[in-house]
C-alpha positions in Angstrom: 124.9 108.0 119.5 124.3 111.5 121.3 120.5 111.9 121.9 119.1 115.6 121.1 115.8 116.8 122.5 113.7 119.3 120.9 110.5 120.9 122.1 107.7 120.9 119.8 104.7 123.4 119.8 101.8 121.6 119.1 100.2 124.5 117.4 103.0 124.3 114.5 101.8 120.8 113.5 98.0 122.0 113.4 98.8 124.1 110.9 101.1 122.4 107.9 99.8 119.7 105.7 100.6 116.3 107.6 97.2 115.1 108.9 98.7 112.6 111.3 101.2 114.6 112.8 97.9 117.1 113.3 96.0 114.2 115.1 99.3 113.6 117.2 99.8 117.3 118.2 96.4 117.4 119.4 96.9 114.2 121.8 100.2 115.8 122.9 98.7 119.2 123.2 96.2 118.0 125.5 98.6 115.8 127.4 101.2 119.1 128.0 104.0 116.4 126.6 104.6 117.6 123.1 108.1 116.4 122.8 110.3 114.5 119.8 113.3 112.8 120.7 115.9 113.0 117.7 119.2 110.7 117.6 121.0 113.0 115.2 120.5 116.5 113.6 121.5 118.5 110.5 121.4 122.3 111.3 122.1 125.5 109.8 121.5 128.3 112.6 123.4 131.1 110.7 121.9 133.0 107.9 122.9 136.0 106.3 121.5 136.1 102.9 117.8 135.9 101.3 116.7 134.0 98.8 113.3 135.1 96.9 110.9 133.0 95.2 107.6 133.4 93.2 106.2 130.9 90.6 109.0 128.6 90.9 110.6 126.1 93.3 113.3 126.0 95.8 115.5 122.9 96.5 117.6 122.1 99.3 119.5 118.9 99.2 120.4 116.6 102.7 122.0 113.7 103.6 120.6 111.4 106.2 122.8 111.0 109.5 121.1 107.8 110.2 118.9 105.2 108.9 115.4 105.0 110.5 113.3 108.5 110.2 112.8 112.1 109.3 110.5 113.0 112.2 110.8 117.0 111.6 112.3 119.8 109.4 112.4 123.5 110.2 113.1 126.6 108.1 113.9 130.0 108.7 111.1 132.4 106.5 111.7 135.8 106.1 108.7 136.8 104.7 105.5 135.3 103.1 102.3 136.7 101.1 98.9 137.0 103.2 96.9 134.1 101.7 99.1 132.3 99.4 99.4 128.3 100.5 103.0 127.1 99.5 103.6 123.4 99.2 106.7 121.7 100.6 107.3 117.9 99.2 110.2 115.6 100.7 111.8 113.8 97.6 113.9 110.7 97.9 117.2 109.6 96.0 114.9 107.6 93.7 112.8 110.8 92.9 109.9 109.5 94.8 107.7 112.1 96.8 107.4 110.2 100.5 105.8 113.1 102.1 104.0 116.3 101.4 103.0 119.8 103.7 101.5 123.0 102.8 101.9 126.1 105.1 100.9 129.9 104.9 102.2 133.1 106.3 99.5 132.6 109.5 101.8 129.5 110.2 104.8 131.4 110.7 106.2 131.6 114.6 108.8 134.0 114.7 110.0 133.6 111.3 110.3 129.7 111.9 108.2 127.3 109.8 107.6 123.7 111.4 107.4 121.2 108.7 106.3 117.8 110.2 107.6 115.5 107.6 107.5 112.0 108.5 109.4 109.4 105.9 111.5 106.4 106.2 115.1 107.3 105.3 118.5 105.3 104.5 121.8 106.2 106.3 123.9 108.0 103.8 121.4 108.6 101.2 120.4 111.9 99.5 117.1 113.9 100.1 115.6 116.9 99.3 112.6 119.6 100.4 111.4 121.2 97.6 109.3 124.3 98.0 106.9 125.5 95.4 105.9 129.2 95.6 102.5 130.1 92.7 102.8 133.2 90.4 102.3 136.4 92.3 102.8 134.9 95.7 106.3 135.8 96.4 108.1 133.7 99.5 111.1 134.7 100.9 113.8 132.0 102.8 116.7 132.9 104.8 120.0 130.9 103.8 123.5 131.1 104.6 125.9 131.8 101.9 128.5 129.1 101.6 129.6 126.1 99.0 127.5 125.4 96.3 126.3 122.0 95.5 122.8 121.6 97.8 120.7 124.5 96.9 118.6 125.1 93.6 116.5 127.9 92.6 114.5 126.4 89.9 116.9 124.3 88.8 120.0 126.7 88.8 122.6 126.6 91.7 122.9 128.8 94.7 125.6 129.3 97.0 125.0 127.9 100.8 122.3 126.2 102.2 118.6 127.2 103.9 118.6 127.8 107.6 116.8 125.5 109.0 117.1 121.6 111.0 116.6 118.7 110.4 115.5 116.0 113.1 116.1 112.2 112.5 115.3 109.2 114.5 117.1 105.9 114.2 115.1 102.7 113.1 115.3 99.5 111.6 114.0 100.3 108.0 111.4 97.6 108.0 109.9 99.1 111.5 110.2 102.7 110.1 108.6 101.6 106.9 105.7 99.7 109.0 105.4 103.1 111.3 104.9 105.1 107.9 102.4 102.8 106.4 99.7 104.9 104.7 101.4 108.2 105.2 105.0 108.3 103.7 104.0 106.2 100.5 104.1 107.2 96.9 101.4 109.0 97.3 101.6 110.8 100.7 98.2 113.1 100.0 96.4 109.4 100.0 97.2 108.6 103.4 94.5 107.7 106.0 93.8 109.1 109.6 93.0 108.0 112.7 89.7 106.1 112.2 90.3 105.2 108.8 91.8 102.1 106.7 92.5 102.4 103.1 92.9 100.2 100.2 95.9 101.1 97.8 97.8 100.5 94.9 100.9 102.7 94.9 103.2 103.6 92.2 102.9 103.1 88.3 104.6 101.4 85.3 101.9 101.5 83.0 98.7 103.0 81.6 95.2 101.8 80.8 93.7 104.4 78.0 90.3 104.9 77.3 89.9 105.9 73.5 86.7 106.9 73.9 83.2 105.8 72.4 81.8 104.0 75.7 85.3 102.4 76.4 85.5 101.6 80.2 87.6 99.9 82.7 86.9 98.5 86.0 88.9 97.8 89.2 87.4 95.4 92.5 88.6 95.4 95.7 88.2 94.3 99.1 86.7 96.3 102.0 89.2 96.8 104.5 86.7 96.9 107.7 82.9 97.3 108.0 82.0 101.0 108.1 81.4 103.8 105.1 83.7 104.1 101.8 84.0 107.5 102.3 86.3 108.3 99.3 88.3 107.0 96.3 91.2 108.6 94.2 92.4 107.1 90.9 95.7 108.4 89.2 95.2 110.0 85.9 98.3 110.3 83.4 96.2 112.4 80.8 92.8 113.3 79.9 91.9 115.7 77.2 89.9 119.2 77.5 86.5 118.7 77.7 86.4 114.9 78.9 83.2 113.7 79.7 82.7 110.1 81.5 80.8 108.3 84.0 82.1 107.0 87.4 80.4 103.9 89.0 80.6 101.8 92.1 79.2 98.4 91.9 78.7 95.3 94.5 80.2 91.9 93.6 76.9 90.8 92.6 76.4 93.7 90.1 74.1 95.8 92.6 74.8 99.8 91.7 75.7 101.4 94.6 76.8 104.7 93.3 76.8 106.9 89.8 77.8 110.1 88.8 79.1 112.4 85.5 82.8 113.2 85.5 84.3 116.0 83.8 87.9 117.1 83.5 87.0 119.8 86.2 86.9 116.5 88.7 90.8 115.8 87.8 93.3 118.2 89.6 97.2 117.5 89.7 96.7 114.1 88.1 94.0 112.8 90.5 90.4 112.0 89.9 89.1 112.2 93.3 85.2 111.6 94.4 83.4 111.9 97.6 81.4 108.9 98.8 79.1 107.5 101.5 78.7 103.9 100.7 78.2 101.8 103.8 80.1 98.3 103.3 80.8 95.2 105.3 84.7 94.1 106.2 85.9 91.5 103.3 82.8 92.6 100.8 83.9 92.7 97.5 83.4 95.9 95.5 84.0 97.4 92.1 84.8 101.0 90.8 84.5 101.6 87.3 85.2 104.7 84.8 83.8 104.9 81.5 84.4 107.5 78.4 81.1 108.9 77.1 81.1 110.0 73.4 84.3 110.7 71.8 86.3 111.3 75.0 89.9 109.8 76.0 91.4 109.4 79.2 94.5 107.7 80.2 94.6 105.9 84.1 97.8 104.9 85.6 98.5 100.9 86.2 100.7 99.0 88.3 101.3 95.5 86.9 102.4 94.5 90.8 99.1 95.1 92.1 97.2 92.7 93.7 94.2 94.5 95.3 91.5 92.7 92.7 90.7 92.1 89.0 91.4 95.1 86.5 89.6 94.8 83.3 89.2 97.0 80.0 86.1 96.5 78.3 85.7 93.3 79.8 89.1 91.9 79.2 91.4 91.0 82.3 94.7 92.8 82.2 97.6 91.9 84.2 97.7 94.9 86.2 95.8 96.9 88.8 94.8 100.6 88.6 96.8 102.9 90.6 94.0 104.1 93.3 93.3 104.7 97.1 90.2 103.9 98.7 89.1 105.5 102.3 86.6 103.5 104.6 85.7 105.0 108.0 85.7 101.9 110.4 83.1 101.4 112.7 84.2 101.8 116.3 81.4 101.1 119.0 83.4 103.0 122.1 81.7 105.0 123.8 84.2 108.1 122.8 83.8 107.1 119.2 79.8 107.5 119.7 80.0 110.9 121.2 82.2 112.3 118.3 79.7 110.7 115.9 77.1 112.1 118.2 78.1 115.6 117.6 76.1 117.7 114.9 78.4 119.8 112.7 76.8 122.9 111.1 78.2 125.1 108.2 77.2 127.9 107.1 76.7 129.4 104.2 77.0 126.2 102.2 77.7 126.3 99.5 80.4 128.6 101.0 82.2 131.5 98.9 84.6 133.5 100.7 84.1 132.3 104.1 83.0 129.5 106.0 81.5 128.9 109.7 81.5 125.8 111.2 79.7 125.4 114.8 79.5 122.3 116.8 76.7 121.0 119.1 76.5 117.9 121.8 80.0 118.0 121.4 82.6 116.5 123.8 84.1 119.5 126.2 87.5 120.3 125.7 89.9 120.8 122.5 89.2 119.8 119.0 90.8 120.5 115.5 88.5 121.6 112.6 90.1 121.3 109.3 89.2 122.3 105.6 90.7 120.2 103.1 90.7 119.2 99.6 89.8 115.8 98.6 94.0 115.1 97.8 93.9 115.4 101.5 95.5 118.7 101.5 94.9 121.0 104.6 93.5 124.2 103.6 92.3 125.8 106.9 93.0 124.3 110.7 92.4 125.3 113.8 92.3 124.7 117.7 88.9 125.4 119.0 87.7 125.1 122.7 84.2 123.3 123.2 82.4 124.5 126.1 79.1 123.6 127.5 79.0 121.3 124.5 78.9 123.8 122.2 82.1 125.4 119.8 82.4 127.5 116.9 85.0 129.0 114.2 85.0 131.0 110.7 87.5 130.4 108.1 88.1 132.8 105.5 88.4 131.4 102.2 88.7 134.4 99.6 91.8 132.7 98.1 90.2 128.9 97.9 89.4 129.6 94.0 88.5 126.1 92.7 84.7 125.5 92.8 83.7 121.8 93.9 83.3 119.5 96.9 85.7 119.7 100.0 85.9 117.9 103.2 85.5 118.9 106.8 87.2 117.6 109.8 86.5 117.6 113.3 89.6 115.9 115.3 89.0 115.3 119.2 91.9 113.2 120.8 92.3 109.9 118.5 88.6 110.5 116.5 87.7 111.7 113.5 84.1 113.3 112.0 83.9 113.8 108.2 81.4 115.7 106.5 81.4 117.2 102.7 80.6 120.6 102.0 80.9 122.6 98.6 82.6 125.8 97.1 80.5 127.8 94.7 
């Protein structure tokens, strides 16, 4: 099989939502060796039509030309709206979302958008990229007019194919799955970063209903590393407007480690996402729970094959686990890790509104990525800065970030990551 080599601009990876690719891009950029190898590619280089989109979705189907990994995709973008954020999902032949990225107008390089998707694929199976544009934020993509059957706009067929490229690397499926562990799973927004481990139950075939009046469910799990439990997401099937409840974390001995009141505004895109800061030991048994207050109701996704721990509803054990992900920042005593942990990160204003400035002090000289994320793992802002004399500063415009609440700020240097929590008002 012929091998194709395509140069990859590291900056293109930094501006998509694929967090693993962003860290890899920084490392590659520092080594001046940013290239990917493809065993086969599918490409449409010519284009003679423009397909506009607003408040809907464009879908391009394609067939994997080898068994292994989809390493990268590129699309040609004619125009995008300033300040808009567009979502791209990679969907497999079973309908599962196996990876997800986001981009904006500022991410385009000469009308080319590089999507650093990374998922296991099977030769001959059909996959699709599905691109969504919000209301009032039009997007225009270039395509080549031709046969009907692979390109769709809001479910209606369009004659032709999007201009772009799909690059594949051949691998044994077991190897591809192992390489994608924590990245291209059924909930790609839950992927862990370098320096983190996660405990997760992915997929669902049932639900746990809490019908108000103090109904509660609990889920146990084991800490995968010594470090800090930083974040838990729980998949929500449905909740009623005005929902109010209680979220808590306890040790195996029943010690209260964390508790807060939760509302329907804490649930976004079917996820209850909560930032935490709880010190844990590897192998420690932990339990989180959700209690419906007053006459409020909520339904949580569950998986009958889940084996992360024990799930109970109102004290009774059920033969399923809640669908959840718990992130733990691992303790690493290496000097390099200690250096970035000693970095002082100052944000102002905090809470922020239409802008936020980030200042690094006592930092390692060299290149660093600063990212602003929501707690679904979506990268809203990302830029490369240069630390000189142990200092660096950057400002993000945030007028288009409408939802108030907690957000994450990440500083990435090489393989090392520092996370802090900030607030949008």
